[in-house]
Structures are given as C-alpha cells and as structure tokens.
C-alpha positions as CSV (number, residue, x, y, z in Angstrom):
1,M,-121.0,44.5,148.3
2,T,-121.0,40.7,148.5
3,F,-117.4,40.5,147.3
4,F,-116.4,43.0,149.9
5,I,-118.0,41.0,152.7
6,I,-116.1,37.8,151.5
7,L,-112.8,39.7,151.6
8,V,-113.5,40.8,155.2
9,I,-114.3,37.2,156.1
10,L,-111.1,36.0,154.6
11,F,-109.0,38.6,156.4
12,F,-110.8,37.7,159.7
13,I,-109.9,34.0,159.2
14,I,-106.3,34.7,158.5
15,A,-106.0,36.9,161.6
16,I,-107.5,34.1,163.7
17,S,-105.2,31.5,162.3
18,K,-102.1,33.6,163.1
19,N,-103.3,34.1,166.6
20,Q,-103.9,30.4,167.1
21,K,-100.7,29.5,165.3
22,K,-102.5,26.8,163.3
23,T,-102.0,25.8,159.7
24,P,-105.1,25.8,157.5
25,K,-106.4,22.3,156.7
26,N,-107.1,23.3,153.1
27,K,-104.5,25.1,150.8
28,V,-105.1,26.4,147.3
29,T,-102.1,26.3,145.0
30,F,-102.2,28.5,141.8
31,K,-99.9,26.9,139.2
32,N,-98.9,28.9,136.0
33,T,-99.5,26.5,133.2
34,N,-97.8,28.8,130.6
35,S,-94.1,29.0,129.8
36,Y,-94.5,32.4,128.0
37,P,-96.3,35.5,129.1
38,I,-99.9,35.7,127.9
39,K,-101.3,38.8,126.3
40,A,-103.4,40.8,128.8
41,Q,-107.2,40.4,128.4
42,S,-109.7,43.2,128.6
43,E,-111.2,44.0,132.0
44,K,-114.2,42.0,133.0
45,S,-116.7,42.4,135.9
46,Y,-116.4,40.3,139.0
47,S,-119.5,38.2,138.1
48,E,-118.0,37.4,134.6
49,K,-114.7,36.3,136.1
50,R,-116.5,34.2,138.7
51,N,-118.5,32.5,136.0
52,E,-115.3,31.7,134.1
53,I,-113.4,30.0,137.0
54,I,-116.3,28.4,138.8
55,P,-118.1,25.4,137.3
56,S,-121.8,26.1,136.5
57,Q,-123.0,23.2,138.7
58,S,-121.5,24.9,141.8
59,K,-123.0,28.4,141.2
60,N,-126.2,27.6,143.2
61,E,-124.2,26.5,146.2
62,I,-122.1,29.7,146.2
63,D,-125.3,31.9,145.8
64,S,-126.7,30.0,148.8
65,V,-123.7,30.8,150.9
66,E,-123.7,34.5,149.8
67,S,-127.3,34.8,150.8
68,K,-126.5,33.5,154.2
69,V,-123.9,36.2,154.5
70,K,-126.5,38.8,153.6
71,D,-129.3,37.4,155.9
72,D,-127.7,35.9,159.0
73,S,-126.0,37.8,161.7
74,I,-124.0,34.7,162.6
75,I,-121.4,33.7,159.9
76,D,-120.6,30.0,159.4
77,V,-117.0,30.5,158.3
78,S,-116.0,26.8,158.0
79,D,-118.9,26.0,155.7
80,L,-118.2,29.0,153.5
81,M,-114.5,28.4,153.1
82,N,-115.0,24.7,152.4
83,T,-117.5,25.5,149.8
84,L,-115.3,28.1,148.1
85,I,-112.1,25.9,148.1
86,S,-113.8,22.8,146.9
87,N,-115.2,24.6,143.9
88,I,-112.3,26.9,142.7
89,K,-110.3,25.2,139.9
90,I,-107.7,26.7,137.6
91,T,-108.0,25.2,134.1
92,S,-106.1,25.7,130.9
93,E,-108.5,25.6,127.9
94,Y,-106.8,25.0,124.6
95,S,-109.9,24.5,122.4
96,S,-110.9,27.6,120.6
97,S,-114.4,28.6,119.8
98,N,-114.0,27.3,116.3
99,S,-112.4,24.0,117.4
100,P,-114.5,20.9,117.6
101,S,-112.2,19.3,120.2
102,S,-113.5,18.2,123.5
103,Y,-110.2,18.5,125.3
104,S,-110.2,20.7,128.3
105,S,-106.4,21.4,128.8
106,V,-103.1,21.5,127.0
107,P,-100.4,19.3,128.6
108,Y,-97.8,21.6,129.9
109,W,-94.4,21.4,128.0
110,P,-91.7,23.6,129.4
111,H,-90.1,25.8,126.7
112,Q,-87.0,24.3,125.0
113,Y,-85.2,24.7,121.7
114,V,-86.6,22.2,119.2
115,Y,-84.0,21.1,116.6
116,S,-85.9,18.4,114.8
117,Y,-89.1,16.3,114.8
118,D,-87.3,13.7,116.9
119,E,-87.8,15.9,120.0
120,I,-91.3,14.4,120.2
121,N,-89.8,11.1,121.2
122,Y,-88.7,12.6,124.5
123,A,-92.1,14.0,125.3
124,T,-94.5,12.3,127.8
125,K,-97.3,10.1,126.5
126,E,-99.8,12.8,127.4
127,Q,-97.8,15.4,125.3
128,Q,-97.5,12.9,122.4
129,G,-101.2,12.2,122.5
130,F,-102.1,15.9,122.5
131,Y,-99.6,16.5,119.6
132,D,-101.3,13.9,117.5
133,K,-104.7,15.6,118.1
134,F,-103.1,19.0,117.3
135,K,-101.6,17.8,114.0
136,T,-104.8,16.0,113.0
137,E,-106.9,19.1,113.5
138,F,-104.3,21.3,111.8
139,L,-104.4,19.2,108.6
140,K,-108.2,19.6,108.6
141,G,-107.8,23.4,108.8
142,N,-108.6,23.7,112.5
143,I,-105.9,25.2,114.7
144,L,-106.0,24.5,118.5
145,S,-104.8,27.1,121.0
146,L,-101.6,26.1,122.7
147,N,-101.7,28.5,125.6
148,G,-98.1,29.4,125.1
149,N,-96.8,25.8,124.8
150,T,-95.1,26.5,121.4
151,N,-93.0,23.4,121.5
152,Y,-95.9,21.6,119.8
153,A,-95.9,24.2,117.0
154,F,-92.1,23.7,116.3
155,I,-92.5,19.9,116.3
156,L,-95.3,20.4,113.8
157,L,-93.0,22.6,111.7
158,F,-90.4,19.9,111.4
159,D,-93.1,17.3,110.8
160,L,-94.5,19.2,107.9
161,L,-91.1,19.7,106.4
162,N,-90.4,15.9,106.6
163,D,-93.7,15.3,104.8
164,F,-92.7,17.8,102.1
165,E,-89.6,15.7,101.4
166,V,-92.0,12.9,100.3
167,H,-94.8,14.8,98.4
168,K,-92.6,17.7,97.0
169,D,-95.8,19.8,96.6
170,Y,-94.7,23.4,96.9
171,K,-98.2,24.9,97.0
172,K,-99.2,22.5,99.8
173,I,-96.2,23.2,102.1
174,E,-96.4,27.0,101.3
175,H,-100.1,27.0,102.5
176,Q,-99.3,24.9,105.6
177,L,-96.3,27.0,106.8
178,E,-98.1,30.3,106.1
179,M,-101.0,29.1,108.3
180,L,-98.6,27.8,111.0
181,G,-96.5,31.0,111.0
182,N,-99.4,33.4,110.9
183,T,-101.0,31.7,113.9
184,F,-97.9,31.1,116.0
185,S,-95.7,34.2,115.3
186,R,-92.7,32.7,117.1
187,T,-92.4,30.1,114.3
188,K,-92.8,32.5,111.3
189,S,-89.1,33.3,110.6
190,Y,-88.2,29.6,111.1
191,C,-91.0,28.6,108.7
192,V,-89.5,30.9,106.0
193,S,-85.8,30.1,106.5
194,F,-86.3,26.3,106.8
195,L,-88.5,26.1,103.7
196,L,-86.1,28.2,101.7
197,K,-83.3,25.8,102.5
198,K,-85.4,22.8,101.5
199,L,-86.3,24.5,98.2
200,E,-82.7,25.3,97.4
201,E,-81.7,21.8,98.4
202,Y,-84.1,20.4,95.8
203,N,-83.1,23.0,93.1
204,M,-86.6,24.5,93.2
205,D,-85.2,27.9,92.3
206,D,-88.3,29.5,90.9
207,E,-90.3,28.5,93.9
208,A,-87.6,29.7,96.3
209,E,-87.5,33.1,94.6
210,H,-91.2,33.4,94.8
211,F,-91.3,32.4,98.5
212,R,-88.4,34.7,99.3
213,E,-89.9,37.8,97.7
214,K,-93.2,37.1,99.5
215,N,-91.6,36.8,102.9
216,Q,-88.5,39.0,102.8
217,Q,-89.3,40.6,106.2
218,Y,-89.2,37.3,107.9
219,D,-86.1,35.9,106.2
220,Y,-83.4,37.3,108.5
221,D,-80.6,35.9,106.3
222,Y,-82.1,37.4,103.1
223,W,-80.0,40.6,103.2
224,K,-76.8,38.8,104.2
225,L,-74.3,38.8,101.3
226,G,-73.4,35.1,101.6
227,R,-77.1,34.0,101.5
228,K,-77.9,36.4,98.7
229,Y,-75.0,35.4,96.4
230,K,-74.6,31.7,97.3
231,K,-76.0,30.4,94.1
232,K,-74.9,33.2,91.8
233,L,-71.3,32.9,92.9
234,N,-71.5,29.2,93.6
235,L,-70.2,29.7,97.1
236,S,-68.9,27.0,99.4
237,N,-70.3,27.0,103.0
238,A,-67.1,28.6,104.3
239,Q,-67.3,31.4,101.7
240,E,-71.0,31.9,102.5
241,E,-70.1,32.3,106.2
242,I,-67.4,34.8,105.5
243,L,-69.7,37.0,103.2
244,N,-72.4,36.8,105.9
245,R,-70.0,38.5,108.3
246,I,-69.5,41.6,106.2
247,W,-71.8,44.5,105.2
248,L,-71.2,46.2,101.8
249,Q,-72.0,49.9,102.2
250,N,-74.0,50.9,99.2
251,N,-72.7,53.6,96.8
252,V,-73.2,54.6,93.2
253,F,-70.4,52.3,92.1
254,N,-71.3,49.1,93.8
255,D,-75.0,49.6,93.3
256,I,-74.2,48.5,89.7
257,E,-74.7,44.7,90.0
258,F,-71.8,43.8,87.7
259,C,-69.4,45.9,89.8
260,K,-70.8,44.4,93.1
261,T,-70.2,40.8,92.0
262,E,-66.7,41.6,90.8
263,I,-65.9,43.2,94.2
264,L,-67.2,40.2,96.1
265,K,-65.3,37.8,93.8
266,Q,-62.1,39.6,94.3
267,F,-62.7,39.8,98.1
268,L,-63.0,36.0,98.1
269,R,-59.9,35.6,96.0
270,A,-58.1,37.9,98.5
271,V,-59.2,35.9,101.5
272,E,-58.1,32.7,99.7
273,S,-54.7,34.2,99.0
274,L,-54.3,35.2,102.6
275,Q,-55.4,31.7,103.7
276,D,-52.7,30.2,101.4
277,N,-50.1,32.4,103.0
278,Y,-50.9,31.1,106.5
279,V,-51.3,27.4,105.8
280,S,-49.0,25.6,108.2
281,N,-49.1,23.2,111.1
282,D,-49.3,25.8,113.8
283,N,-51.1,28.7,112.2
284,S,-53.9,29.6,109.8
285,F,-55.6,32.8,108.5
286,D,-58.6,32.0,110.7
287,N,-56.4,31.9,113.8
288,L,-54.8,35.2,112.6
289,M,-58.2,36.9,112.4
290,D,-59.0,35.6,115.9
291,E,-55.7,37.0,117.2
292,L,-56.2,40.4,115.6
293,S,-59.8,40.6,116.9
294,D,-58.7,39.6,120.4
295,L,-55.9,42.2,120.3
296,V,-58.4,45.0,119.4
297,V,-61.0,44.0,122.0
298,R,-58.5,43.7,124.8
299,K,-56.1,46.6,124.0
300,Y,-58.6,49.1,122.4
301,Y,-61.9,48.4,124.2
302,R,-60.3,46.9,127.3
303,Y,-62.8,44.1,127.8
304,R,-61.9,41.1,129.8
305,K,-61.6,37.9,127.8
306,G,-64.6,35.7,128.4
307,S,-67.0,38.5,129.4
308,Q,-70.3,39.1,127.6
309,N,-68.9,42.5,126.2
310,Y,-65.8,40.7,125.0
311,K,-67.8,38.0,123.1
312,Y,-70.1,40.5,121.5
313,T,-67.3,42.9,120.5
314,F,-65.1,40.2,119.3
315,D,-67.5,39.1,116.6
316,S,-68.1,42.8,115.6
317,V,-64.4,43.6,115.3
318,K,-63.8,40.5,113.2
319,G,-66.5,41.6,110.8
320,E,-64.9,45.1,110.7
321,I,-61.5,43.6,109.7
322,Y,-63.1,41.6,106.9
323,G,-65.0,44.8,105.9
324,H,-61.8,46.8,105.6
325,I,-60.3,44.1,103.3
326,L,-63.6,44.4,101.3
327,K,-63.0,48.2,100.9
328,L,-59.5,47.6,99.6
329,C,-60.9,45.2,97.0
330,E,-63.6,47.7,95.9
331,N,-60.9,50.4,95.4
332,N,-58.9,47.9,93.3
333,V,-61.9,47.2,91.1
334,R,-62.5,50.9,90.8
335,V,-59.0,51.4,89.5
336,V,-59.5,48.7,86.8
337,Y,-62.8,50.3,85.8
338,S,-61.2,53.8,85.5
339,N,-63.1,55.2,88.4
340,K,-60.8,57.7,90.0
341,R,-63.1,58.3,93.0
342,K,-61.9,55.9,95.7
343,L,-63.4,55.0,99.1
344,T,-61.8,56.2,102.3
345,A,-60.3,53.0,103.5
346,E,-58.6,53.8,106.7
347,F,-58.3,51.1,109.4
348,N,-60.3,52.1,112.4
349,Y,-57.7,51.1,115.0
350,S,-54.6,53.1,114.6
351,A,-52.9,52.3,117.9
352,P,-49.3,51.3,116.9
353,E,-49.5,47.8,118.6
354,I,-52.7,47.0,116.7
355,Y,-51.9,48.6,113.3
356,T,-48.4,47.3,113.1
357,S,-49.5,43.7,113.5
358,Y,-52.4,44.2,111.0
359,Y,-50.1,45.8,108.4
360,E,-47.4,43.2,108.6
361,K,-49.7,40.2,108.6
362,V,-52.4,41.4,106.2
363,I,-52.0,44.7,104.4
364,S,-48.4,44.0,103.2
365,K,-49.5,40.8,101.6
366,L,-52.7,42.3,100.1
367,D,-50.8,45.2,98.4
368,V,-48.9,42.6,96.3
369,F,-52.0,40.4,95.7
370,L,-54.3,43.2,94.6
371,I,-52.0,44.6,91.9
372,D,-51.4,41.1,90.5
373,D,-55.1,40.1,90.6
374,Q,-56.2,43.0,88.4
375,K,-55.7,40.8,85.4
376,N,-58.5,38.5,86.7
377,I,-61.1,41.3,86.8
378,P,-63.1,41.1,83.5
379,S,-64.0,44.2,81.5
380,P,-67.5,45.6,82.0
381,D,-70.3,44.7,79.6
382,T,-72.0,47.5,77.5
383,E,-74.8,48.1,80.0
384,T,-72.4,48.4,82.9
385,E,-70.2,50.8,80.8
386,K,-73.2,53.1,80.3
387,L,-74.0,53.1,84.1
388,L,-70.4,53.7,85.0
389,N,-70.1,56.6,82.5
390,E,-73.3,58.1,83.8
391,S,-72.0,58.4,87.3
392,N,-68.4,59.4,86.3
393,T,-68.7,61.9,83.5
394,T,-64.9,62.1,82.7
395,R,-64.3,58.4,82.7
396,W,-64.4,58.3,78.9
397,K,-61.1,60.2,78.7
398,S,-58.9,57.2,79.6
399,K,-60.5,55.1,76.9
400,F,-60.3,58.0,74.4
401,E,-56.6,58.2,75.1
402,I,-56.1,54.5,74.3
403,I,-58.1,55.0,71.0
404,T,-55.9,57.9,69.9
405,Q,-52.7,56.1,70.8
406,T,-53.6,53.0,68.8
407,Y,-54.9,55.0,65.7
408,T,-54.4,53.1,62.5
409,N,-57.0,54.3,60.0
410,T,-59.9,56.8,59.7
411,E,-62.8,54.3,59.4
412,D,-61.7,52.3,62.4
413,F,-61.1,55.5,64.5
414,E,-64.6,56.8,63.7
415,N,-66.2,53.4,64.6
416,Q,-64.4,53.3,67.9
417,I,-65.5,56.9,68.7
418,I,-69.1,56.1,67.9
419,R,-69.0,53.0,70.1
420,L,-67.5,55.1,72.9
421,A,-70.3,57.6,72.5
422,E,-72.9,54.8,72.7
423,E,-71.3,53.6,76.0
424,N,-71.7,57.2,77.2
425,I,-75.3,57.7,76.0
426,K,-76.4,58.4,79.6
427,N,-73.4,60.8,80.2
428,P,-74.5,64.4,80.0
429,S,-71.0,65.3,78.6
430,V,-71.1,62.8,75.7
431,E,-70.8,65.6,73.1
432,N,-67.2,66.3,74.3
433,I,-66.1,62.9,73.0
434,F,-66.9,64.0,69.4
435,Y,-65.4,67.5,69.9
436,E,-62.1,66.0,71.1
437,A,-62.2,63.4,68.3
438,S,-62.7,66.2,65.7
439,K,-59.7,68.1,67.1
440,F,-57.6,65.0,66.9
441,M,-58.5,64.2,63.3
442,A,-58.0,67.8,62.0
443,K,-54.4,67.1,60.8
444,L,-55.0,63.5,59.8
445,D,-58.3,63.6,57.8
446,K,-60.1,66.9,57.2
447,S,-63.4,65.3,56.0
448,S,-63.5,63.0,59.1
449,S,-62.8,65.9,61.4
450,L,-65.8,67.9,60.0
451,K,-68.0,64.8,60.3
452,L,-67.1,64.3,63.9
453,Y,-67.7,68.0,64.5
454,I,-71.3,67.6,63.1
455,Y,-71.8,64.7,65.5
456,Y,-70.6,67.1,68.3
457,I,-73.2,69.7,67.2
458,D,-75.9,67.0,67.1
459,F,-75.3,65.9,70.7
460,D,-74.7,69.4,71.9
461,L,-78.1,70.4,70.6
462,K,-79.7,67.6,72.6
463,S,-78.0,68.6,75.8
464,S,-79.3,70.9,78.5
465,K,-77.2,73.8,77.2
466,F,-76.0,74.5,73.7
467,D,-72.2,75.2,74.2
468,N,-71.3,75.6,70.6
469,K,-67.5,75.1,71.1
470,Q,-65.5,76.8,68.3
471,M,-62.5,75.3,66.6
472,N,-59.3,77.0,67.5
473,K,-57.1,79.0,65.1
474,T,-54.7,76.1,64.4
475,I,-57.5,73.7,63.5
476,Q,-59.2,76.2,61.3
477,K,-56.0,76.7,59.3
478,S,-55.8,72.9,58.9
479,L,-59.4,72.5,57.8
480,F,-60.2,75.5,55.6
481,K,-57.9,76.6,52.8
482,T,-60.4,79.1,51.3
483,N,-63.1,81.4,52.6
484,E,-65.6,79.6,50.3
485,Q,-65.0,76.3,52.2
486,L,-65.7,77.9,55.5
487,V,-68.9,79.6,54.3
488,E,-70.1,76.3,52.7
489,F,-69.5,74.4,56.0
490,E,-71.4,77.1,57.9
491,G,-74.3,76.5,55.5
492,I,-74.2,72.8,56.1
493,L,-74.3,73.3,59.9
494,N,-77.2,75.8,59.7
495,D,-79.2,73.6,57.4
496,F,-78.6,70.6,59.8
497,I,-79.9,72.7,62.8
498,K,-83.1,73.5,60.9
499,D,-83.9,70.0,59.5
500,K,-82.0,67.7,62.0
501,Q,-81.1,65.4,59.1
502,L,-77.8,64.0,60.3
503,E,-77.1,61.7,57.4
504,N,-77.7,64.5,54.8
505,A,-75.3,66.8,56.7
506,L,-72.6,64.1,56.8
507,K,-73.0,63.4,53.1
508,K,-72.6,67.1,52.2
509,V,-69.4,67.3,54.3
510,S,-67.9,64.4,52.3
511,Y,-68.3,66.5,49.1
512,L,-66.9,69.7,50.6
513,Y,-63.3,69.1,49.7
514,E,-63.9,67.8,46.2
515,P,-62.5,70.1,43.4
516,K,-64.9,72.7,42.2
517,R,-64.4,72.8,38.4
518,K,-66.0,75.5,36.2
519,K,-68.5,74.2,33.8
520,I,-67.9,75.4,30.2
521,V,-70.8,75.3,27.7
522,I,-69.6,75.1,24.1
523,D,-71.6,77.3,21.7
524,R,-71.1,76.3,18.1
525,N,-71.9,79.8,16.7
526,S,-69.2,81.2,19.0
527,I,-66.7,78.7,17.7
528,Q,-67.4,79.7,14.2
529,E,-67.0,83.3,15.2
530,V,-63.7,82.6,16.9
531,Q,-62.4,80.8,13.8
532,K,-63.1,84.0,11.8
533,Q,-61.4,86.2,14.3
534,H,-58.2,84.5,15.6
535,S,-57.3,87.5,17.7
536,G,-60.5,86.9,19.8
537,T,-59.1,83.5,20.8
538,V,-56.1,85.1,22.5
539,N,-58.4,87.4,24.5
540,L,-60.6,84.4,25.6
541,L,-57.6,82.5,26.9
542,N,-56.4,85.5,28.8
543,E,-59.8,85.7,30.5
544,Y,-59.6,82.2,31.7
545,L,-56.0,82.7,32.9
546,H,-57.1,85.8,34.8
547,D,-59.9,83.8,36.6
548,E,-57.3,81.3,37.9
549,L,-55.0,84.0,39.1
550,E,-58.0,85.6,41.0
551,D,-58.6,82.3,42.8
552,E,-54.9,82.1,43.8
553,V,-55.0,85.6,45.2
554,K,-58.2,84.9,47.2
555,T,-56.6,81.8,48.7
556,S,-53.5,83.8,49.6
557,D,-55.6,86.5,51.2
558,F,-57.5,83.9,53.2
559,K,-54.2,82.4,54.5
560,E,-53.0,85.9,55.6
561,E,-56.3,86.5,57.3
562,N,-56.0,83.2,59.2
563,E,-52.5,84.1,60.4
564,T,-53.8,87.2,62.1
565,E,-57.2,86.3,63.6
566,E,-59.5,83.4,64.5
567,I,-62.5,82.7,62.2
568,Q,-65.8,82.3,64.0
569,I,-68.2,79.6,62.7
570,H,-71.6,81.3,62.8
571,I,-74.5,79.0,63.8
572,N,-78.0,80.2,64.1
573,N,-79.8,78.6,67.1
574,D,-81.9,81.4,68.6
575,D,-84.4,79.1,70.4
576,N,-81.6,77.4,72.3
577,T,-80.1,80.7,73.3
578,E,-83.3,82.0,74.7
579,S,-83.8,78.9,76.8
580,A,-80.3,79.2,78.2
581,I,-80.8,82.8,79.2
582,S,-84.0,82.1,81.1
583,R,-82.8,78.8,82.6
584,F,-82.4,79.9,86.2
585,N,-84.8,81.7,88.5
586,S,-84.2,85.4,88.1
587,D,-84.9,85.9,91.9
588,L,-81.6,84.2,92.6
589,H,-79.7,87.0,90.8
590,L,-76.9,84.6,89.7
591,S,-74.0,86.0,87.8
592,E,-72.9,84.5,84.4
593,L,-70.0,82.8,86.1
594,Q,-72.2,81.3,88.8
595,K,-74.6,80.0,86.1
596,E,-71.7,78.5,84.2
597,V,-70.4,76.7,87.2
598,L,-73.8,75.3,88.0
599,E,-74.1,74.1,84.4
600,I,-70.7,72.4,84.8
601,F,-72.1,70.5,87.8
602,E,-75.2,69.5,85.7
603,K,-73.0,68.1,82.9
604,S,-70.9,66.2,85.5
605,S,-74.0,64.5,87.1
606,F,-73.8,66.9,90.0
607,S,-70.5,65.6,91.2
608,I,-67.1,67.1,90.1
609,S,-63.6,66.7,91.5
610,Q,-62.2,69.7,93.3
611,N,-59.1,69.6,91.1
612,E,-61.1,69.7,87.9
613,L,-63.3,72.6,89.0
614,E,-60.2,74.5,90.3
615,E,-58.6,74.2,86.8
616,V,-61.7,75.5,85.1
617,L,-61.9,78.5,87.5
618,K,-58.2,79.2,87.3
619,S,-58.5,79.6,83.5
620,K,-61.0,82.4,84.3
621,N,-58.7,83.9,87.0
622,Q,-61.2,83.0,89.8
623,M,-60.7,81.6,93.2
624,M,-62.5,78.3,93.6
625,S,-63.4,78.8,97.3
626,S,-64.9,82.2,96.8
627,V,-67.0,81.1,93.8
628,I,-68.4,78.1,95.7
629,D,-69.2,80.3,98.7
630,S,-70.9,82.9,96.6
631,I,-73.1,80.3,94.9
632,N,-74.1,78.8,98.3
633,E,-74.9,82.3,99.7
634,S,-77.0,83.2,96.7
635,C,-79.1,80.0,96.9
636,Y,-79.3,79.6,100.7
637,E,-82.5,81.7,101.1
638,T,-84.3,79.6,98.4
639,L,-83.1,76.2,99.7
640,D,-82.7,76.9,103.4
641,D,-79.6,74.7,103.1
642,V,-76.2,74.6,101.5
643,L,-76.3,73.8,97.8
644,I,-72.7,72.7,97.1
645,E,-71.2,70.3,99.6
646,E,-67.7,68.8,100.0
647,E,-67.5,65.0,99.9
648,D,-64.0,63.6,100.1
649,D,-62.1,65.2,97.1
650,Y,-65.4,66.1,95.3
651,F,-68.0,68.8,95.3
652,T,-71.6,67.5,95.0
653,I,-75.1,69.0,94.5
654,F,-78.3,67.3,95.6
655,P,-80.3,67.0,92.2
656,D,-83.6,68.0,93.9
657,Y,-82.0,71.2,95.2
658,Y,-80.7,72.0,91.7
659,K,-84.3,71.6,90.2
660,K,-85.5,74.3,92.7
661,L,-83.1,76.8,91.1
662,L,-84.5,76.4,87.6
663,N,-87.1,78.7,86.1
664,N,-90.4,76.8,86.1
665,D,-92.1,79.1,83.6
C-alpha cells in the first residue's frame, strides 16, 4: 500500500512540473556499470529490493516519511522527494560472500579484445589497482566477482601464461587456468588453446596430450586436420593453415589411420605441385584459388563483392575447392591400395564458365601429377592390410594374381599364400585364397595342391557357412590317378574334420603319392618246398605278375571313369549342415537362392559390387533386380525398412538388420 501511495505522489509531482514548465532541481541518473548482460536474478519482494539499494543508516528516515504519508492528510512533497533522492545510490558490488575484500565496486572497463598482458598498461590507475587486488586474491584461491568486466580476467590469463614461461610447472598452470576458465566461462576456450600452444612450444607433448584429451570440447581447433596432424606430419604453418580449411569426410577407407595420413600427405604434395606450376612474378596458386572462389561467388551465388554474404561464401567456396582436390587424392591412394571402390568426386559447380577455368588451371595439371606421384605412396603395413581386406573382401585377388604370375617354386608359393591369408585373417572370404591356390598348383605340384585344399577346408569350417567347394573334373584327373588315392584323401579329410589336427593332416597328404610296395615275408620252409618242386616256382611268379596286371587294369578303369563323370569328395560334417539349414528365421520363408545371396553379402562384409553380384546370379540364370526386390519384400515386414540398399555401384546391408534375420534359437 505504501509503495502505491509513493507512486501516486511521484505521478502527481511530474504532472505539476509539466504544467509549470519547470525543470526539477534534482535528477537521478541510472548508469549501467556492466558491458555484458547480467543473468536475471530471482524475483524478490519490494522490501528486500529496497533494503539492497538503500543504505541501512537511511532506513529510519524513509520509514519516518512513509509514516507521515500514512498519518497526515497534508503531504510534504519536497521533503519526501529530497529524502528519497539523497538516499538512493546505484552501487556495483564485486566482492562475493566468500571474498575477504573490503572493496565496494569494480572499476568499469568497457569490453575490448585483449591480445596480451601489455593491455594493462593502457588501463587507468584505478583499473590497474583493482587488477592487482584481483590477481592477489586469485593466487590465494579467492576469486572476486567482476560484474561482467571480463577484461580483467583476460589480462590475468596472459599474466599467468607469462608466469608459466618462468616456472614451467604444468600442474600449477593447469590448476590456475581451470579455475579461471570455470569461473569466467568466456575465457575457457582461450585458456585451453593458449596453454596447448605453450606446451607444444616447449615440447611438453605428454602434458599437451593429457590437457587436450581433458578439454576437447573447449579446444575449437582440436578437430581441425592441420592442428591434429601438425606434429605427426611435421607441418609448416602454411600447410597447417591449408589443412585447417578442409574437412575429410569419414568413411571405411580413411578411418584407417595409415590410409588417412597417406591421403593428407599426397594432398600436400599435390598443393605443392600446383604452387610450383604457378610461381611467377604476376601470379601464384594462392591468387588462382582466390580468383576461382571469386568467380564461383559472383557467377553462381550472385553475391556482390565486399558484402557480408560474399565474404562468408568466399571462404566456404575456397574450402570446397581444396576439399575436391582432397577427394581426388583419396581416390588415387585407393587405386594404389587396390581398393576398387572410389569416391564420387564431381565438382559442385558445373557451369561452363566456372568448370572450364577450374579444369584448365587445376584438374589438367593434377591428372598428370597424381599418376606420377603413385610411386611416392608407401605400401601398407601388415595391420593396415588386415583392415583393408576386412572392408574389401575381394581385394586379395590383385595380390594373388601377382603371386601366381611370379611363381618360381613350390615352397616360396606356399609361404606367400600363407602370408596373404594372414593379411586377410579378418576377411570372411579368406578360405577362397587357399581354394584358388589349390587349383593353381594342381598341374604344378599335386602334394602342394592337396595341402592347400586342406587349408581351405580348415578355414571353411571356421567360417559362418561350410561351403565345401569341390574340385572340378580337370583338377581331379590331375590329382588322382587311382581310386585308392581318392579314397585315401577322403579319409584324411574326414579324420581332420573330427580331430582338427591340421599338422597331422598335412603330414598324411605328403605321403599320399609315395609308391605303395607290397611287403613279401620270406618263409624258409616254403623256400625249401619250392626247391623240391620247381614247377611251383613258375606258378608263384605267374601269381605276382597277375597282381601287377590287375593294378594296371584298375588304373585304366579309373581313367575311363574320370573321362565320363566328376568324382565327388565325400566329407562328413553333419553338425555344420544342420546349423546352415536353421540359420535364418523360418518366419521369413526365404528360398534357397535368397539365403545363398544373403550369405554372399555376409562373406563380403555386407557390401558387394553390383557387377560381382550380377555375375553370380547370371550363372544361376537369375535377374539381379528381381532377386534383390524379392529379398527386400520378404524382409520388409520384419525390419520395417529396406534390407538391401544401393550405394554408388555397390549393394549394402546394415549389419544390425542382418542379425535380425537370423534364427536366435
């Protein structure tokens, strides 16, 4: 009620002053002491607010005036206003409840960009005096409120970094900057980036890595390629700046760290080559990039040069051009590493005026450079080979072709095949390496061919599905001259499947082609009997000769049999067969062909080229598009989504979707 009466009185006074056209003798000026907006406080009652802005010694006087307003019918306006105006003060408290300071206000310092500690030299004496008090209390662990005057906090940041150059105590500076950044949030990202630069400058790599990992979200440059690879690739400042302009879109290939670094290294060599092409008195590659960017912004986006849209888009377009060069470099590294799946690297701006200039001045020169530079791309290490083969399941074929073309002897060939298999240990199709190697060696070394086939069976048993590929008729004719050899090899395979003793199976195969001689036991009594009856000797010789003729007839019969039909190697593996039958959920009602296609996807890491799948289905007289559609249709109700999707020239399956199709029993 009192507050309402005061408002009425104030309104009455203003009305009188307007009528009399007089200026008030006393004027209250409210000055905002903050350069930044202050967070809104919770609502308080009028009496609480009044107690905050009016000094305690004047409360009795105000209460006296308010009582007069309540009790007297005559209002002494001049006394009331003089009392109010003389007692209202706007103060800026900087000392917090935890602060021991007796200061009552923070010297106002208009916001400005602070680039170094030297900015304190341009401050007023009052500001300098307060800063000294602010730093002293900070070093004691007490932080004074700045009421938005963050210039003091930034000066302290540079001051602490200068002190670090002297004491080199990482733990100390880490604690100080964490305290400063957490209290004054505007300084946090600068605390992180400036300290990282100092740590790198003094080669404190371990400390820098620890601090970077701890404060990734505040290090805005952390994810930039130039910053991330500065030390690893020993980048110059110019190279770091170029890499910071581009963004490497992650994919399965460049997620492999070895591949990523080789892409970036070739990109830098490509830029250097382009720079060398444009070194002259009146031009440079940097100028060329500016010209191309300007052309795109004016002709494609139609922004006026010098406008805000122009400036922003100019930098963005320049980064896109560098990014396109980066894509071309990645495709070149993919070629060297036998990855047939390339990125789509079309230039975004196809207008003739823009593209013609870009092609003539950049692409035409890059085409020559990239082919020539392939020799500077190193071969992948073993771990990288494993990762590359896991994501590209047919990549081994190019290396296998080189091994067969350079064949010199059996032992060396087997060792190279085993090494190739080790590099493909994460490849779900690794068993096919041994199968193809066995076929290749069939006419060169029979024993080696059978050993490699046993390796094939070993890896095939470990795979998700036991394929049990048979040897074709021609290979069988080369490997087995008698039926006994075939039966003996079947026995070796079945024993191996039961006991899983690979070394034993390989050893047995090495004896398979050794001559099988009949063992003759000499009986002395028989000899004496023979001596008595010479005619018996002739009969015994005839018996041995008859046995040899029988062997020849059997061999001849086996050859004739091979000429007419293919021999099947019978392998008992009932457990694996049962698991294959019940592999997919029966509710899907998949046909055998659909199951086979899905298993091909699984063995190809859920991504297969359209050409490769088309060849497989053509051999079965099936149309690729109809088979894909039928599988998607069969699985749609279960997944509520499409299972097999097109991606460039490949078909892909999301692995989690595939798992939903399997029988969980």
